[in-house]
Structure formats: C-alpha cells, structure tokens
N, CA, C and O atoms as CSV, one atom per row, in Angstrom:
chain,resi,resn,atom,element,x,y,z
A,1,UNK,N,N,-65.800,-14.155,10.021
A,1,UNK,CA,C,-65.333,-13.512,7.920
A,1,UNK,C,C,-66.895,-12.320,8.860
A,1,UNK,O,O,-67.995,-12.521,9.375
A,2,UNK,N,N,-65.881,-11.031,8.544
A,2,UNK,CA,C,-67.469,-10.236,7.997
A,2,UNK,C,C,-66.877,-9.916,7.002
A,2,UNK,O,O,-65.766,-10.035,6.486
A,3,UNK,N,N,-68.213,-9.309,6.751
A,3,UNK,CA,C,-68.314,-8.367,5.594
A,3,UNK,C,C,-68.888,-7.261,6.371
A,3,UNK,O,O,-69.484,-7.129,7.440
A,4,UNK,N,N,-68.323,-6.251,5.062
A,4,UNK,CA,C,-67.876,-4.452,5.124
A,4,UNK,C,C,-69.723,-4.342,4.181
A,4,UNK,O,O,-70.306,-5.095,3.401
A,5,UNK,N,N,-69.930,-3.529,4.565
A,5,UNK,CA,C,-71.264,-2.728,3.829
A,5,UNK,C,C,-70.690,-2.178,2.935
A,5,UNK,O,O,-69.603,-1.616,3.063
A,6,UNK,N,N,-71.597,-2.293,1.488
A,6,UNK,CA,C,-70.320,-0.725,0.418
A,6,UNK,C,C,-72.055,-0.137,0.497
A,6,UNK,O,O,-73.182,-0.515,0.179
A,7,UNK,N,N,-71.322,1.101,1.186
A,7,UNK,CA,C,-72.462,2.000,0.530
A,7,UNK,C,C,-71.864,2.674,-0.747
A,7,UNK,O,O,-70.694,2.486,-1.080
A,8,UNK,N,N,-72.807,3.541,-1.505
A,8,UNK,CA,C,-73.205,3.924,-2.651
A,8,UNK,C,C,-72.187,5.540,-2.011
A,8,UNK,O,O,-72.161,6.236,-0.996
A,9,UNK,N,N,-71.591,5.492,-3.154
A,9,UNK,CA,C,-70.790,7.109,-2.300
A,9,UNK,C,C,-70.793,7.847,-3.250
A,9,UNK,O,O,-70.031,7.594,-4.183
A,10,UNK,N,N,-71.654,8.988,-3.298
A,10,UNK,CA,C,-71.455,10.299,-4.602
A,10,UNK,C,C,-70.218,10.603,-6.013
A,10,UNK,O,O,-69.545,9.583,-6.163
A,11,UNK,N,N,-69.896,11.499,-6.805
A,11,UNK,CA,C,-69.428,11.210,-7.667
A,11,UNK,C,C,-67.964,11.969,-6.732
A,11,UNK,O,O,-66.793,11.592,-6.697
A,12,UNK,N,N,-68.723,13.290,-5.974
A,12,UNK,CA,C,-68.137,13.961,-5.117
A,12,UNK,C,C,-67.236,13.618,-3.259
A,12,UNK,O,O,-66.955,14.106,-2.164
A,13,UNK,N,N,-67.213,13.220,-3.550
A,13,UNK,CA,C,-66.948,12.018,-2.196
A,13,UNK,C,C,-65.634,11.257,-2.556
A,13,UNK,O,O,-64.551,11.254,-1.971
A,14,UNK,N,N,-66.104,10.514,-3.860
A,14,UNK,CA,C,-64.762,10.335,-4.298
A,14,UNK,C,C,-63.695,10.823,-4.901
A,14,UNK,O,O,-62.592,10.277,-4.912
A,15,UNK,N,N,-63.981,11.882,-5.432
A,15,UNK,CA,C,-62.969,12.799,-6.098
A,15,UNK,C,C,-62.078,13.568,-5.329
A,15,UNK,O,O,-60.898,13.825,-5.569
A,16,UNK,N,N,-63.147,14.086,-3.873
A,16,UNK,CA,C,-63.025,14.983,-3.200
A,16,UNK,C,C,-61.252,15.102,-3.079
A,16,UNK,O,O,-60.676,15.990,-3.706
A,17,UNK,N,N,-60.613,14.290,-2.366
A,17,UNK,CA,C,-59.423,13.910,-2.030
A,17,UNK,C,C,-58.137,14.412,-2.582
A,17,UNK,O,O,-57.253,15.157,-2.160
A,18,UNK,N,N,-58.455,13.377,-4.269
A,18,UNK,CA,C,-57.384,13.386,-5.264
A,18,UNK,C,C,-57.559,15.266,-6.033
A,18,UNK,O,O,-56.541,15.952,-6.136
A,19,UNK,N,N,-59.036,15.856,-6.509
A,19,UNK,CA,C,-58.972,16.362,-6.466
A,19,UNK,C,C,-58.478,18.354,-5.535
A,19,UNK,O,O,-58.615,19.525,-5.888
A,20,UNK,N,N,-58.087,17.861,-4.686
A,20,UNK,CA,C,-57.740,18.419,-3.430
A,20,UNK,C,C,-55.793,18.249,-3.135
A,20,UNK,O,O,-55.080,18.779,-2.283
A,21,UNK,N,N,-55.575,17.616,-3.874
A,21,UNK,CA,C,-55.027,17.354,-3.760
A,21,UNK,C,C,-53.821,17.457,-5.024
A,21,UNK,O,O,-52.669,17.076,-4.814
A,22,UNK,N,N,-54.193,17.938,-6.148
A,22,UNK,CA,C,-53.792,18.742,-7.522
A,22,UNK,C,C,-53.737,19.836,-7.120
A,22,UNK,O,O,-52.586,20.272,-7.099
A,23,UNK,N,N,-54.913,20.879,-6.585
A,23,UNK,CA,C,-54.501,21.987,-6.679
A,23,UNK,C,C,-53.766,22.333,-6.056
A,23,UNK,O,O,-52.938,23.226,-6.239
A,24,UNK,N,N,-53.999,21.464,-4.921
A,24,UNK,CA,C,-52.155,21.483,-4.417
A,24,UNK,C,C,-51.480,21.616,-4.516
A,24,UNK,O,O,-50.916,22.484,-3.849
A,25,UNK,N,N,-50.917,20.977,-5.343
A,25,UNK,CA,C,-49.600,20.828,-6.332
A,25,UNK,C,C,-49.213,21.215,-7.671
A,25,UNK,O,O,-48.188,21.099,-8.342
A,26,UNK,N,N,-50.760,21.884,-7.904
A,26,UNK,CA,C,-51.077,23.134,-8.970
A,26,UNK,C,C,-49.877,24.000,-8.368
A,26,UNK,O,O,-48.787,24.376,-8.799
A,27,UNK,N,N,-50.490,24.124,-7.327
A,27,UNK,CA,C,-50.439,25.784,-6.581
A,27,UNK,C,C,-48.554,25.751,-6.313
A,27,UNK,O,O,-47.813,26.716,-6.127
A,28,UNK,N,N,-48.227,24.389,-6.377
A,28,UNK,CA,C,-47.169,24.687,-5.526
A,28,UNK,C,C,-46.250,24.552,-6.901
A,28,UNK,O,O,-45.278,25.308,-6.906
A,29,UNK,N,N,-46.361,23.954,-7.726
A,29,UNK,CA,C,-45.541,24.003,-8.818
A,29,UNK,C,C,-45.354,25.834,-9.350
A,29,UNK,O,O,-44.477,26.660,-9.603
A,30,UNK,N,N,-46.534,25.722,-9.298
A,30,UNK,CA,C,-46.437,27.352,-10.323
A,30,UNK,C,C,-45.561,28.572,-9.084
A,30,UNK,O,O,-44.612,29.257,-9.466
A,31,UNK,N,N,-46.035,28.631,-7.809
A,31,UNK,CA,C,-45.409,29.266,-6.381
A,31,UNK,C,C,-44.159,28.321,-6.822
A,31,UNK,O,O,-43.609,29.070,-7.630
A,32,UNK,N,N,-43.673,27.588,-6.802
A,32,UNK,CA,C,-42.121,27.295,-7.261
A,32,UNK,C,C,-41.486,27.692,-8.147
A,32,UNK,O,O,-40.344,28.109,-7.956
A,33,UNK,N,N,-42.068,27.669,-9.381
A,33,UNK,CA,C,-41.345,27.692,-10.550
A,33,UNK,C,C,-41.375,29.453,-10.608
A,33,UNK,O,O,-40.316,29.991,-10.931
A,34,UNK,N,N,-42.437,30.240,-10.333
A,34,UNK,CA,C,-42.302,32.334,-9.907
A,34,UNK,C,C,-42.090,32.801,-9.278
A,34,UNK,O,O,-42.334,34.007,-9.308
A,35,UNK,N,N,-41.584,32.324,-8.410
A,35,UNK,CA,C,-41.635,32.598,-7.092
A,35,UNK,C,C,-39.721,32.663,-6.827
A,35,UNK,O,O,-38.949,32.051,-7.565
A,36,UNK,N,N,-39.266,33.523,-5.644
A,36,UNK,CA,C,-37.915,33.276,-5.484
A,36,UNK,C,C,-38.651,33.993,-4.025
A,36,UNK,O,O,-39.366,34.943,-3.705
A,37,UNK,N,N,-37.531,32.167,-3.086
A,37,UNK,CA,C,-37.697,33.526,-1.473
A,37,UNK,C,C,-38.606,32.443,-0.907
A,37,UNK,O,O,-38.585,31.233,-1.128
A,38,UNK,N,N,-39.229,32.998,-0.301
A,38,UNK,CA,C,-40.752,32.442,0.107
A,38,UNK,C,C,-41.145,31.685,-0.427
A,38,UNK,O,O,-41.637,30.715,0.150
A,39,UNK,N,N,-41.105,31.787,-1.829
A,39,UNK,CA,C,-42.758,31.138,-2.651
A,39,UNK,C,C,-41.368,29.742,-2.399
A,39,UNK,O,O,-41.865,28.785,-1.805
A,40,UNK,N,N,-40.590,29.631,-2.572
A,40,UNK,CA,C,-39.946,28.171,-3.377
A,40,UNK,C,C,-40.116,27.424,-1.769
A,40,UNK,O,O,-40.411,26.229,-1.780
A,41,UNK,N,N,-39.935,28.110,-0.398
A,41,UNK,CA,C,-40.369,26.911,0.638
A,41,UNK,C,C,-42.234,26.583,0.532
A,41,UNK,O,O,-43.001,25.632,0.687
A,42,UNK,N,N,-42.284,27.783,0.235
A,42,UNK,CA,C,-44.571,27.372,-0.176
A,42,UNK,C,C,-44.502,26.469,-1.113
A,42,UNK,O,O,-44.933,25.358,-0.801
A,43,UNK,N,N,-44.020,26.631,-2.353
A,43,UNK,CA,C,-44.185,26.084,-3.502
A,43,UNK,C,C,-43.421,24.610,-2.711
A,43,UNK,O,O,-44.254,23.779,-3.070
A,44,UNK,N,N,-42.372,23.798,-1.874
A,44,UNK,CA,C,-42.355,23.306,-1.955
A,44,UNK,C,C,-42.897,22.060,-0.668
A,44,UNK,O,O,-42.954,20.832,-0.595
A,45,UNK,N,N,-43.237,23.292,0.252
A,45,UNK,CA,C,-44.518,22.071,1.380
A,45,UNK,C,C,-45.040,21.828,0.387
A,45,UNK,O,O,-44.619,20.879,-0.275
A,46,UNK,N,N,-46.140,22.599,-0.069
A,46,UNK,CA,C,-47.340,22.580,-0.673
A,46,UNK,C,C,-47.254,20.595,-1.860
A,46,UNK,O,O,-48.064,19.684,-2.033
A,47,UNK,N,N,-45.857,20.857,-2.320
A,47,UNK,CA,C,-45.265,19.876,-3.180
A,47,UNK,C,C,-45.302,18.304,-2.769
A,47,UNK,O,O,-45.402,17.251,-3.399
A,48,UNK,N,N,-45.115,18.818,-0.831
A,48,UNK,CA,C,-44.769,17.799,0.186
A,48,UNK,C,C,-46.213,17.445,0.229
A,48,UNK,O,O,-46.328,16.221,0.182
A,49,UNK,N,N,-47.543,18.154,0.311
A,49,UNK,CA,C,-48.622,17.114,1.030
A,49,UNK,C,C,-49.072,16.189,-0.371
A,49,UNK,O,O,-50.029,15.476,-0.069
A,50,UNK,N,N,-48.666,16.005,-1.766
A,50,UNK,CA,C,-49.286,14.880,-1.823
A,50,UNK,C,C,-47.956,14.017,-2.242
A,50,UNK,O,O,-47.717,13.672,-3.399
A,51,UNK,N,N,-47.138,13.729,-1.118
A,51,UNK,CA,C,-45.659,12.712,-0.946
A,51,UNK,C,C,-46.674,12.400,0.303
A,51,UNK,O,O,-46.952,11.258,0.669
A,52,UNK,N,N,-47.189,13.617,0.907
A,52,UNK,CA,C,-47.300,12.404,2.625
A,52,UNK,C,C,-48.176,12.283,2.290
A,52,UNK,O,O,-48.240,11.130,2.717
A,53,UNK,N,N,-49.480,12.471,1.646
A,53,UNK,CA,C,-50.903,11.205,1.328
A,53,UNK,C,C,-50.617,10.353,0.930
A,53,UNK,O,O,-51.075,9.272,1.301
A,54,UNK,N,N,-49.714,10.491,-0.016
A,54,UNK,CA,C,-49.379,8.766,-0.363
A,54,UNK,C,C,-48.672,7.882,0.538
A,54,UNK,O,O,-48.859,6.701,0.832
A,55,UNK,N,N,-48.014,8.537,0.821
A,55,UNK,CA,C,-46.783,8.207,2.678
A,55,UNK,C,C,-47.932,7.597,3.843
A,55,UNK,O,O,-47.647,6.740,4.680
A,56,UNK,N,N,-49.165,8.187,3.703
A,56,UNK,CA,C,-50.110,7.965,4.555
A,56,UNK,C,C,-50.818,6.735,4.192
A,56,UNK,O,O,-50.883,5.665,4.797
A,57,UNK,N,N,-51.302,7.079,3.155
A,57,UNK,CA,C,-51.774,5.747,2.623
A,57,UNK,C,C,-51.087,4.233,2.160
A,57,UNK,O,O,-52.020,3.456,1.958
A,58,UNK,N,N,-50.317,3.847,2.026
A,58,UNK,CA,C,-49.812,2.945,2.191
A,58,UNK,C,C,-49.311,2.283,4.056
A,58,UNK,O,O,-49.408,1.231,4.687
A,59,UNK,N,N,-48.794,3.627,4.272
A,59,UNK,CA,C,-48.048,3.111,5.472
A,59,UNK,C,C,-49.146,2.928,6.503
A,59,UNK,O,O,-48.582,2.321,7.412
A,60,UNK,N,N,-50.436,3.130,6.861
A,60,UNK,CA,C,-50.955,3.486,7.389
A,60,UNK,C,C,-52.650,3.420,7.630
A,60,UNK,O,O,-53.380,3.730,8.571
A,61,UNK,N,N,-52.882,2.832,6.225
A,61,UNK,CA,C,-54.319,2.512,5.369
A,61,UNK,C,C,-54.451,1.206,6.061
A,61,UNK,O,O,-53.333,1.055,6.553
A,62,UNK,N,N,-54.957,0.478,6.290
A,62,UNK,CA,C,-55.506,-0.789,6.444
A,62,UNK,C,C,-56.469,-1.544,5.251
A,62,UNK,O,O,-57.640,-1.313,4.949
A,63,UNK,N,N,-55.697,-2.344,4.803
A,63,UNK,CA,C,-57.206,-2.151,4.003
A,63,UNK,C,C,-57.231,-3.683,3.758
A,63,UNK,O,O,-56.473,-4.272,2.988
A,64,UNK,N,N,-58.403,-4.365,4.672
A,64,UNK,CA,C,-58.518,-5.987,4.698
A,64,UNK,C,C,-60.026,-6.129,4.587
A,64,UNK,O,O,-60.541,-7.247,4.572
C-alpha cells in the first residue's frame, strides 16, 4: 500500500475549475434566455460543459 503525498494547494488552485464552470453556466443561461437562433445553441453548449465535466469526473477519474 502506497501513500500519496498531500501537498498544500492554494485557494486559486482549489476553486479554479468550479469558478470556470460557474462562469460558463452563467453565460450559457443568459445567452439561452436572452438570445434567439444561434444564441440558443451557444447557451446549450455552454450549459452542457458542466454536465460533461461532472460526467468525466464520475466516470474517468479514479479516486484511489
């Protein structure tokens, strides 16, 4: 059994991905609600990034 070393992470390193996902989701919501046509596609694509990130984390990321 090997132990992984725990290194201290900065606050920016901890919250970088959640902040990016928040911004993408917020822009996607605003684009989908306020725009028509191509904006709906852009909004749904940006909203799908959060779903894709969660699916990737659950399926392909090992927690050992």
